[in-house]
C-alpha positions, 0 to 999 in steps of 0.5 A: 694630165690628159689629151683633149681634142676639141672640135669646134662647130660653126656657132656663136657659142664657139667663143665659150670654148676658148675659155675651156681651152685656156683653162685646160692648158693652164692645168697642164693638159695637152689640147689640140683643136680642130676648127670646122670651115664654118667655125672659122667664121666665129673664132680664128685659128690664130686665137685657138693656136695661141690659147692651146699652144698648138697649131689649130687644125683646119680642113686645109690641113686635111687635104695636104699630103703629110705622111700618116693621115692627119685624121688617123693621127688625131683620132689615135692621140685623143683620150677624150673628144669635145664637140662644142658647139654641136650645131644642127649641121654637125649633129646631122653629120655625126649622127649619120656617120658622114665624113666629109671634113677633118673633124668628122673623119677624125671622130670616126677614126677614134675610139675615145669617149665623146662629149657633145654640147649642142647649141642652136636656135630654139626653133631649130632645136625643136625640129623633128629631124634635129631631135631624131638625130640627137636621139640617134647620137645618144645610142652611141656607147662612147657618146655623152651629152651635157644637154642644152640649156634654156635662156636668152639666145644670141637671136634674142629668143628665150628658150631651149638651145643655149650651150652649157656653160664652161663651168658645166663642161669642164667637170664632164671632161675631167670625169671622162679622162678619169673613167674613159667614159665607163657607165659602171654606175648606170644600174644604181640610184644614188642619193648625195647630200651636200652643203652646210645647214643653217639653224635659224634663231630669227630671220637674220641670225643662224648657227652654221658652218663653213661647208660650201658643198663642193665635195658633195657636188663633186660626188653627185657630178661624178656619179651622174657622169658614170650613169647613175640616177642621182638625187642631190639634196643640198643645203645653201650653196654659192655655186650654181647647181648643174642639172641632175635627175632630181635636185632638192634644196633645203636650209635646216637640219630638220628639213634635210632630215625630212627630205633624206628620209623621204627619198632614201627608200628608193635609193641604192647608195646614200652618200651623206657629205652634207655638214648638218648642224648638231644643235639648233636654237630651242625657240625661233623668233619670226621677227628679228630680235633687237640686240638688247633682247638677245639672251645671254644664255641661248637654250639649244636642242639637238638636230635630228640625227639623219644617219642614225635614222637611216641606219635603222631603215636601211635595207640589205641592198642599200649602201650607207656612207657617212663623212667625218670632217675632223681635226687632229687625228682623224681616224679614231673618231671616224671609226667610232662614228662608223660603229655608232651610226651602223654605217657601211663606210665612212670618209674621214677628212681633215679640216686643219690641213692646207688644201683640204676641208671646207672651201678648198679646191682639193681634198684628202681623206681616208676610206674606212668600212665595216669590213675593216678596210682602210684606203688612203685618199691622197690630196687631189681635186675634189672631183678626182677624189669623188671618183676614188670614193665611188670606186671604193664604194663600188668595190665594197658593194660588189664584195658585200653582194658577192658574200651575201649571194654565197651565204644564200 
């Protein structure tokens, strides 16, 4: 479990941070919180200390003599720092290295990666001075930003400046705890597919599967958090899709086939985590078929094989990774698929074990690659597993690139 230091700025969005503190404590993380003087106008130290199971630190603590300086102690303790909401005032202080309170001094006394979640009125956000400060901050190697969202603000204005939701901030923090803030995938363009396709018989009936897209989404998030330029092509999903460089929504297997083949030439890595249907009805009715007209025997036809098509178009610098959701002994069919589809690697994962497969919060599997390497992927949250897969992909890609350079 990790050590998370939360710095709360003085904005109405401070209430959202309380949800995150509670969630992380329940997940057994250690959470300490610093409240700025203005943050105390929105959430109280009592609220924060109750949720974090730790004392809440304020500027009153900063000016009291107590052995080792508090800002040094907190800065060294933190493994990751969250600044939320990052107000215009706090943004300006951080951007210019000012240190006149406990939070800003702690920030300068730490080397931990920092995630910022800006939040302010639209007019304030759009000011030249604020945007300049925001650009300065993004030049920090240790700084990461979740960006701002658009929507209805507390001031009744509709526009940019809304703080990202806790569901978007949470995976960012988990990624930073895993990676220590490294951006090792920044040179790469990575395509990820996710979700279960739907092959329609008529407007209300379709062939489908239980895939929720959570594993693919975790891969896209992990890649984006590590600096990659991500293209995310997804079939229908229930959960909101966080902002990525490029998001393409599709419904059917043929639609995903067209989208993937159109995007593939520009990519370095392709991770095909979507559960694409194998067959589709041979005919489609544009109107709902009455029950009495449903055929007793339904003619089917194959859905275009995306992996097979990609394998025939793959360039030497590209990495193509498939997924094989299996029951029973998962390895033999995965090895067979790896060879038949001419893949670089495949992740075999069970769908018949507790805590794995469709719809679960966690997953497990085995990495198999064309060099014969086998890496167990033990049960873990899907975001953690996604980082392990990316680590394996990076190591494989480096080894293949090195071997190619040596041969050349």
